[in-house]
ZABA-781768 format. One line per field, with one value per residue (C-alpha): residue number from 1; residue in three letters; x, y, z. Coordinates in pm, 1 decimal, padded with zeros to 6 digits. Layout:
<bavos>
resi: (NUM,...) $
resn: (ala,...) $
xx: (X,...) $
yy: (Y,...) $
zz: (Z,...) $
</bavos>
This chain:
<bavos>
resi: (1,2,3,4,5,6,7,8,9,10,11,12,13,14,15,16,17,18,19,20,21,22,23,24,25,26,27,28,29,30,31,32,33,34,35,36,37,38,39,40,41,42,43,44,45,46,47,48,49,50,51,52,53,54,55,56,57,58,59,60,61,62,63,64,65,66,67,68,69,70,71,72,73,74,75,76,77,78,79,80,81,82,83,84,85,86,87,88,89,90,91,92,93,94,95,96,97,98,99,100,101,102,103,104,105,106,107,108,109,110,111,112,113,114,115,116,117,118,119,120,121,122,123,124,125,126,127,128,129,130,131,132,133,134,135,136,137,138,139,140,141,142,143,144,145,146,147,148,149,150,151,152,153,154,155,156,157,158,159,160,161,162,163,164,165,166,167,168,169,170,171,172,173,174,175,176,177,178,179,180,181,182,183,184,185,186,187,188,189,190,191,192,193,194,195,196,197,198,199,200,201,202,203,204,205,206,207,208,209,210,211,212,213,214,215,216,217,218,219,220,221,222,223,224,225,226,227,228,229,230,231,232,233,234,235,236,237,238,239,240,241,242,243,244,245,246,247,248,249,250,251,252,253,254,255,256,257,258,259,260,261,262,263,264,265,266,267,268,269,270,271,272,273,274,275,276,277,278,279,280,281,282,283,284,285,286,287,288,289,290,291,292,293,294,295,296,297,298,299,300,301,302,303,304,305,306,307,308,309,310,311,312,313,314,315,316,317,318,319,320,321,322,323,324,325,326,327,328,329,330,331,332,333,334,335,336,337,338,339,340,341,342,343,344,345,346,347,348,349,350,351,352,353,354,355,356,357,358,359,360,361,362,363,364,365,366,367,368,369,370,371,372,373,374,375,376,377,378,379,380,381,382,383,384,385,386,387,388,389,390,391,392,393,394,395,396,397,398,399,400,401,402,403,404,405,406,407,408,409,410,411) $
resn: (unk,unk,unk,unk,unk,unk,unk,unk,unk,unk,unk,unk,unk,unk,unk,unk,unk,unk,unk,unk,unk,unk,unk,unk,unk,unk,unk,unk,unk,unk,unk,unk,unk,unk,unk,unk,unk,unk,unk,unk,unk,unk,unk,unk,unk,unk,unk,unk,unk,unk,unk,unk,unk,unk,unk,unk,unk,unk,unk,unk,unk,unk,unk,unk,unk,unk,unk,unk,unk,unk,unk,unk,unk,unk,unk,unk,unk,unk,unk,unk,unk,unk,unk,unk,unk,unk,unk,unk,unk,unk,unk,unk,unk,unk,unk,unk,unk,unk,unk,unk,unk,unk,unk,unk,unk,unk,unk,unk,unk,unk,unk,unk,unk,unk,unk,unk,unk,unk,unk,unk,unk,unk,unk,unk,unk,unk,unk,unk,unk,unk,unk,unk,unk,unk,unk,unk,unk,unk,unk,unk,unk,unk,unk,unk,unk,unk,unk,unk,unk,unk,unk,unk,unk,unk,unk,unk,unk,unk,unk,unk,unk,unk,unk,unk,unk,unk,unk,unk,unk,unk,unk,unk,unk,unk,unk,unk,unk,unk,unk,unk,unk,unk,unk,unk,unk,unk,unk,unk,unk,unk,unk,unk,unk,unk,unk,unk,unk,unk,unk,unk,unk,unk,unk,unk,unk,unk,unk,unk,unk,unk,unk,unk,unk,unk,unk,unk,unk,unk,unk,unk,unk,unk,unk,unk,unk,unk,unk,unk,unk,unk,unk,unk,unk,unk,unk,unk,unk,unk,unk,unk,unk,unk,unk,unk,unk,unk,unk,unk,unk,unk,unk,unk,unk,unk,unk,unk,unk,unk,unk,unk,unk,unk,unk,unk,unk,unk,unk,unk,unk,unk,unk,unk,unk,unk,unk,unk,unk,unk,unk,unk,unk,unk,unk,unk,unk,unk,unk,unk,unk,unk,unk,unk,unk,unk,unk,unk,unk,unk,unk,unk,unk,unk,unk,unk,unk,unk,unk,unk,unk,unk,unk,unk,unk,unk,unk,unk,unk,unk,unk,unk,unk,unk,unk,unk,unk,unk,unk,unk,unk,unk,unk,unk,unk,unk,unk,unk,unk,unk,unk,unk,unk,unk,unk,unk,unk,unk,unk,unk,unk,unk,unk,unk,unk,unk,unk,unk,unk,unk,unk,unk,unk,unk,unk,unk,unk,unk,unk,unk,unk,unk,unk,unk,unk,unk,unk,unk,unk,unk,unk,unk,unk,unk,unk,unk,unk,unk,unk,unk,unk,unk,unk,unk,unk,unk,unk,unk,unk,unk,unk,unk,unk,unk,unk,unk,unk,unk,unk,unk,unk,unk,unk) $
xx: (13246.6,13463.9,13381.1,13702.8,13521.9,13139.7,13370.8,13626.9,13231.1,13141.7,13151.1,12928.6,12603.4,12495.8,12504.2,12101.3,12039.3,11854.5,11526.4,11532.8,11196.5,11215.7,11071.5,10829.9,10716.3,10634.9,10450.8,10184.9,10153.2,10088.6,09811.6,09628.3,09697.4,09503.8,09203.7,09114.2,08797.1,08874.4,08684.9,08780.2,08650.3,08827.9,08655.7,08756.3,08988.4,08892.8,09223.1,09204.3,08999.2,09089.2,09242.2,09119.9,09438.6,09497.3,09215.8,09316.4,09184.4,09134.3,09124.2,09068.4,09074.0,09008.6,09367.6,09449.4,09263.3,09016.3,09176.8,09080.0,09449.3,09490.6,09632.3,09669.0,09600.0,09718.6,09542.0,09604.5,09304.8,09442.7,09290.7,09543.1,09660.9,09935.9,10192.9,10200.0,10423.4,10328.5,10532.2,10672.3,10715.0,10949.7,10932.3,10798.3,10573.4,10331.7,10260.1,10426.9,10105.6,09944.4,10120.2,10424.0,10351.0,10188.3,10485.1,10457.2,10117.5,10300.1,10497.0,10216.8,10218.1,09984.0,10092.0,09933.2,10118.4,09954.4,10017.1,10133.8,09908.4,10038.6,10220.0,10129.5,09849.8,09517.3,09539.9,09421.7,09653.8,09408.2,09695.0,09703.8,10045.4,10194.5,10465.6,10593.4,10479.7,10619.9,10933.6,10838.8,10749.1,11057.8,10937.8,10623.4,10546.0,10853.6,10722.0,10480.4,10503.8,10656.9,10340.4,10231.7,10518.6,10361.5,10596.8,10519.6,10108.6,10217.3,10356.5,10075.3,09800.5,10099.8,09966.4,09622.1,09686.0,09890.9,09595.5,09358.1,09596.3,09539.4,09161.1,09221.2,09059.1,09361.1,09633.0,09884.6,10032.9,10311.1,10484.9,10422.8,10743.8,10827.0,10988.6,11093.4,11346.4,11439.5,11124.8,10980.9,11328.8,11271.5,10902.4,10969.2,11213.2,10924.7,10671.7,10896.3,11042.4,10673.7,10452.7,10774.1,10476.7,10311.8,10644.9,10824.3,11129.6,11192.4,11395.6,11585.2,11767.3,11980.0,11703.6,11579.3,11501.1,11851.5,12059.7,11968.6,12162.4,12470.9,12308.3,12299.3,12705.5,12797.8,12575.2,12400.1,12091.6,11947.7,11661.5,11464.1,11694.7,11614.0,11358.1,11666.3,11791.8,11482.2,11419.1,11735.5,11768.9,11432.8,11368.1,11699.7,11986.2,12179.1,12134.3,12029.1,11713.0,11950.7,11964.9,11619.8,11504.9,11781.6,11634.4,11300.0,11358.9,11537.6,11192.1,11134.2,11527.0,11538.5,11874.1,11697.4,11469.0,11650.6,11758.5,11404.0,11361.9,11332.4,11312.2,11557.8,11665.0,11863.2,12012.0,12174.7,12358.4,12481.9,12823.4,12749.1,12395.6,12463.9,12057.5,12076.6,12413.1,12606.2,12734.6,12409.3,12284.4,12556.2,12414.4,12060.4,12298.3,12474.7,12193.2,12079.3,12108.7,11904.3,11989.0,12117.0,12328.2,12399.2,12512.2,12687.9,12705.7,13003.9,12875.8,12478.0,12332.7,12027.9,11840.6,11673.0,12003.2,11863.0,12113.9,11988.5,11697.7,11973.3,11955.4,12268.8,12504.7,12556.4,12868.0,13060.4,13066.3,13008.7,13347.3,13447.4,13104.8,13203.9,13556.2,13398.1,13143.2,13415.3,13689.5,13390.7,13383.3,13323.5,12959.6,12783.1,12587.7,12261.8,12414.8,12139.4,12142.8,12069.8,11777.6,11916.7,12246.0,12149.1,11867.2,12145.0,12404.8,12073.4,12009.3,12353.6,12391.7,12407.4,12274.7,12221.0,11949.2,11836.5,11641.0,11696.7,11496.7,11564.8,11529.6,11260.3,11008.6,10665.7,10310.7,10157.8,10490.3,10781.6,11104.4,11387.0,11702.8,11739.0,12094.0,12172.2,12498.5,12672.3,13020.7,13148.2,12933.6,12682.3,12336.1,12116.4,11786.7,11467.2,11181.5,10911.6,10580.1,10218.0,10230.7,09847.1,09792.2,09719.4,09919.6,10002.2,10121.2,10460.4,10592.1,10974.2,11146.4,11513.0,11698.5,11905.8,12247.1,12507.9,12269.7,12137.5,11839.2,11544.3,11500.9,11287.8,10971.2,11013.6,10938.2) $
yy: (09201.2,09054.0,09071.9,09296.4,09529.5,09505.0,09594.6,09867.9,10096.7,10092.7,10421.7,10449.9,10649.3,10722.1,10907.2,10994.4,11323.0,11258.6,11553.8,11775.1,11755.2,11363.0,11282.2,11541.6,11469.2,11140.8,11223.2,11460.4,11088.0,10870.4,11094.1,11103.8,10695.9,10725.8,10944.5,10720.0,10508.4,10070.3,09909.6,09542.2,09241.4,08869.5,08593.6,08247.6,08224.2,08162.6,08027.1,07698.4,07555.5,07613.7,07321.5,07139.6,07342.1,07686.3,07911.6,08039.5,08376.3,08687.4,09005.3,09305.4,09676.5,10030.5,10202.6,10579.7,10720.7,10466.1,10163.1,09815.8,09616.5,09265.5,09042.2,08662.5,08642.8,08270.9,08206.4,07872.3,07681.9,07817.1,07939.5,08144.6,08477.4,08387.3,08618.7,08787.2,08811.7,09083.6,08902.8,09202.8,09054.7,09125.4,09380.5,09326.9,09066.2,08894.3,08781.4,08426.4,08094.6,08032.3,07651.8,07826.4,08101.5,07805.8,07695.8,08020.7,07893.4,07515.4,07730.1,07839.2,08175.3,08368.0,08596.8,08821.0,08889.2,09191.2,09212.9,09595.5,09789.1,09757.8,09492.9,09116.0,09072.3,09154.1,09476.4,09772.0,10081.2,10356.9,10563.7,10967.3,11024.9,11253.9,11275.4,10933.2,10571.7,10388.0,10215.5,10121.0,10333.2,10428.3,10706.4,10679.5,11037.6,11193.8,11482.6,11597.1,11667.1,11393.7,11294.5,11230.5,10901.2,10588.5,10425.7,10733.0,10590.5,10246.5,10290.4,10497.8,10230.7,09930.9,10224.6,10138.9,09783.8,09736.5,09964.5,09717.5,09436.7,09546.2,09482.6,09125.9,08855.6,08609.3,08877.5,08901.9,09260.9,09237.6,09012.7,09151.4,09127.4,09182.3,08978.7,09078.0,09005.6,09300.2,09555.4,09332.2,09437.4,09829.9,09844.3,09615.5,09851.7,10111.8,10006.4,09940.7,10267.6,10427.4,10206.4,10168.3,10107.5,09762.0,09604.9,09355.4,09256.8,09221.3,09008.9,09174.4,09066.2,09263.0,09533.0,09735.0,10127.1,10116.0,10449.7,10568.8,10797.4,10544.5,10269.8,10589.3,10652.3,10291.3,10191.6,09952.3,10171.7,09819.2,09569.2,09596.8,10025.2,10059.2,10384.2,10617.1,10538.1,10647.7,10889.0,11044.0,10996.3,11095.9,11379.8,11504.9,11401.0,11711.2,11652.0,11987.6,11922.4,11560.3,11760.6,11766.3,11428.9,11252.4,11478.4,11385.1,11013.6,11044.5,11047.9,10671.8,10590.8,10220.1,10386.7,10725.4,10500.5,10345.4,10535.0,10563.1,10200.9,10027.6,09691.4,09412.7,09365.8,09089.4,09169.4,08949.3,09080.3,08872.7,08940.7,08843.7,09093.9,09272.9,09367.5,09559.9,09597.8,09558.2,09902.6,10061.0,09792.1,09885.6,10248.3,10089.3,09852.7,10130.2,10391.5,10117.0,10239.4,09975.9,09602.7,09423.0,09165.7,09115.6,08739.4,08761.3,08535.6,08505.0,08315.9,08410.4,08663.2,08877.3,08490.0,08276.4,08235.4,07884.0,07980.6,08313.1,08157.1,07983.7,07649.9,07407.1,07422.6,07142.7,06859.6,07037.0,07397.5,07589.4,07617.7,07255.5,07150.9,07400.3,07284.9,06888.5,07003.8,07203.7,06898.4,06632.5,06589.0,06219.7,06112.1,05808.5,05511.4,05317.0,04991.8,04688.1,04584.5,04919.6,04877.4,04560.4,04642.5,04977.8,04764.6,04477.9,04794.1,04926.3,04534.1,04516.7,04849.4,04814.3,05153.0,05360.1,05615.6,05878.0,06107.9,06394.4,06710.4,07106.6,07376.3,07507.8,07359.1,07524.8,07363.9,07296.9,07051.7,06852.4,06961.5,06656.3,06690.5,06274.9,06081.1,05807.2,05667.5,05332.7,05287.8,05556.9,05817.1,06018.6,06188.3,06419.4,06568.9,06745.1,06611.3,06824.7,06663.7,06769.7,06771.1,06634.7,06249.7,06050.3,05865.2,06132.4,06177.3,06253.1,06478.5,06395.5,06750.0,06759.5,07124.1,07259.3,07175.4,07333.0,07465.9,07360.8,07251.7,07525.4,07722.6,07502.0,07787.9,07733.5,07425.5) $
zz: (05184.2,05533.5,05911.0,05943.6,05657.2,05833.6,06233.9,06054.3,05945.2,06320.6,06298.1,06007.7,06042.2,05706.2,05436.6,05399.3,05570.2,05854.4,05835.6,06145.6,06208.4,06212.9,06530.7,06502.1,06133.8,06228.4,06516.5,06368.3,06067.9,06393.3,06474.0,06164.0,06187.5,06540.8,06368.1,06152.1,06309.7,06329.0,06098.0,06010.1,06013.4,06109.8,05923.4,05798.9,05585.7,05157.9,05028.2,05334.4,05619.6,05968.1,06158.0,06493.5,06741.0,06437.4,06273.3,05938.5,05924.3,05687.0,05865.1,05639.7,05803.5,05695.7,05637.4,05517.4,05247.4,05322.0,05178.7,05226.4,05372.5,05409.0,05641.8,05708.8,06082.5,06238.5,06593.4,06750.9,06970.6,07308.8,07551.1,07740.4,07620.7,07347.5,07183.7,06849.0,06526.4,06321.1,05987.8,05741.9,05340.8,05099.9,04779.5,04565.6,04701.9,04913.5,05266.3,05281.7,05226.9,05575.8,05567.2,05602.9,05830.3,06005.6,06194.0,06377.8,06565.5,06610.3,06860.1,06970.9,06910.6,06618.6,06359.3,06150.2,05828.3,05598.4,05251.8,05122.4,04867.5,04513.0,04530.6,04455.9,04721.1,04839.9,05039.3,04786.7,04680.5,04662.4,04440.9,04484.0,04461.1,04289.7,03968.3,03876.1,03963.3,03718.7,03870.0,04177.6,04510.7,04691.7,04461.7,04433.4,04620.3,04568.4,04353.0,04629.6,04960.0,05206.5,05333.9,05061.3,04959.1,04960.9,05252.6,05493.5,05408.4,05455.2,05808.2,05901.1,05786.2,05979.8,06323.6,06271.7,06224.4,06529.0,06678.9,06613.2,06792.7,07093.7,07010.4,06868.2,07176.2,07328.0,07232.1,07495.3,07406.0,07600.0,07381.0,07071.1,06785.7,06454.3,06235.6,05801.9,05537.4,05307.9,05292.1,05595.4,05773.7,05699.9,05765.9,06093.4,06230.7,06086.1,06273.8,06650.5,06630.7,06606.4,06823.1,07077.2,07329.0,07183.8,07026.9,07228.0,07069.9,06656.8,06426.9,06128.9,05881.5,05587.6,05541.9,05233.4,05204.4,05432.4,05345.8,05021.3,04935.7,04977.8,04720.9,04510.9,04581.0,04559.9,04235.7,04375.7,04283.2,04056.6,04101.8,04466.1,04444.9,04060.5,04095.4,04300.3,03902.5,03714.1,03861.4,03844.0,03489.8,03384.2,03629.7,03806.1,03480.8,03591.4,03985.7,04084.7,04298.9,04400.2,04738.3,04778.6,04726.2,04942.1,05195.3,05106.8,05084.4,05477.1,05596.8,05482.3,05577.8,05856.3,05958.2,05998.3,06269.2,06425.9,06717.6,06825.9,06843.2,07197.6,07193.4,07142.0,06782.2,06639.5,06297.9,06012.8,05749.7,05434.1,05324.9,04994.3,04995.4,04657.2,04641.7,05010.3,05008.4,05345.0,05416.5,05385.3,05645.3,05905.5,05903.4,06060.7,06242.1,06447.1,06459.6,06713.8,07104.0,07232.1,07258.5,06959.4,06854.6,06465.4,06321.4,05977.9,05757.3,05463.4,05142.3,05166.3,04983.6,04987.8,05052.8,05299.4,05548.7,05802.3,06065.6,06103.8,06256.9,06535.5,06376.7,06293.7,05978.7,05784.1,05876.3,05593.7,05578.5,05310.8,05174.3,05188.5,04961.5,04719.2,04680.8,04637.8,04444.3,04165.9,04186.7,04067.1,03693.7,03687.4,03545.1,03735.5,03607.1,03768.8,03744.9,03678.0,04060.4,04184.3,04377.3,04508.0,04599.4,04799.3,05027.4,05107.7,05161.9,05334.7,05536.7,05660.8,05832.0,06245.2,06330.9,06676.6,06724.5,06976.1,07047.7,07281.7,07351.9,07266.3,07434.9,07144.7,07305.5,07407.0,07501.9,07154.1,07062.2,07115.8,06941.6,06915.0,06770.1,06628.6,06531.1,06377.8,06402.9,06167.7,06067.8,06327.8,06149.9,06215.1,06079.0,06259.3,06167.6,06343.4,06534.5,06576.5,06726.4,06814.3,07241.3,07124.6,07197.8,06925.0,06627.2,06331.1,06015.8,05880.7,05676.6,05565.0,05445.3,05320.6,05200.2,04972.0,04830.2,05043.8,05271.9,05649.3,05723.0,05740.2,06082.0,06388.2,06321.5,05953.8,05971.6) $
</bavos>
């Protein structure tokens, strides 16, 4: 899609029906979750040791139906209350590694990343869904009452997680944020909608679970949405039940949660996304009544988008890089004196180096932009140093072809 086509969808609010009792339905589900006694443990992580600057912890808690649920908990060693990021992962998957999540801790934020039950992490899925469970979690429980669907239970478990967040030591509960892409984006939206007193803002990238009926109408019911096609072909071939099951899916549709969100939302869309079509994301964004800001990314599909993390782009645009690569057809062979010539070339460079602070800093780290200029050219790099005194190891990171360096909070 193009930005102009997205703009033309400015008054599109979605094809999936919003049940008349949507808000009262979720009030009842949250009351059920609030009635579950809080039982949780926080212990040293089994996967990795803690660091001098950050604790790596295993958080286990009891969810709906007595399920044992797991989340990674990263807590910087700080004396003052700190903000918290609730991180939700994509579908189907699990929370990312402690090392990758530690970038948030480096920014002075605690982080909790829960594993969704029955996907790829440690959280327990106790099942009990009526009907088929063969082809994905969207349709798990679709043959039973709406309150028995997989994602309804998952949102209830996230509610329990939000309750225990209020009890954790060292957390500034006035600064609790949600962050997620794809399934994580859909869960983040629902979390913000159903826990408005806790969530202060949200960063949402190409949300899954959005406008199911339009996904069906576009023929995009593949890959992440494949459960829709499977269910229709095996259990509703003549489509006589279609109105019923799309209405039931309306209880978990991201665009139906959107009007309930109060906190500011940053929203990102890759215009070449074929997994979560941009049109379905428009339905979500257009239903937001809160403070909001959207970023559109031409050339990006359903993938990591470094620019969403407010980072600078490459020296060449994506289009320029692709054109350059298409124009190159030669084959190179290294000369015998290859290494020597490189050493001589590097030694002959007259470079100037400068390092300037950026406004991304925090008490835990120093954030700077390094610029090296030589022969009328310049290259830039991001530099992050611990604020603590002393000599530290250095890691050099290099980014992928056609993409810029990763965002500050990913490094």
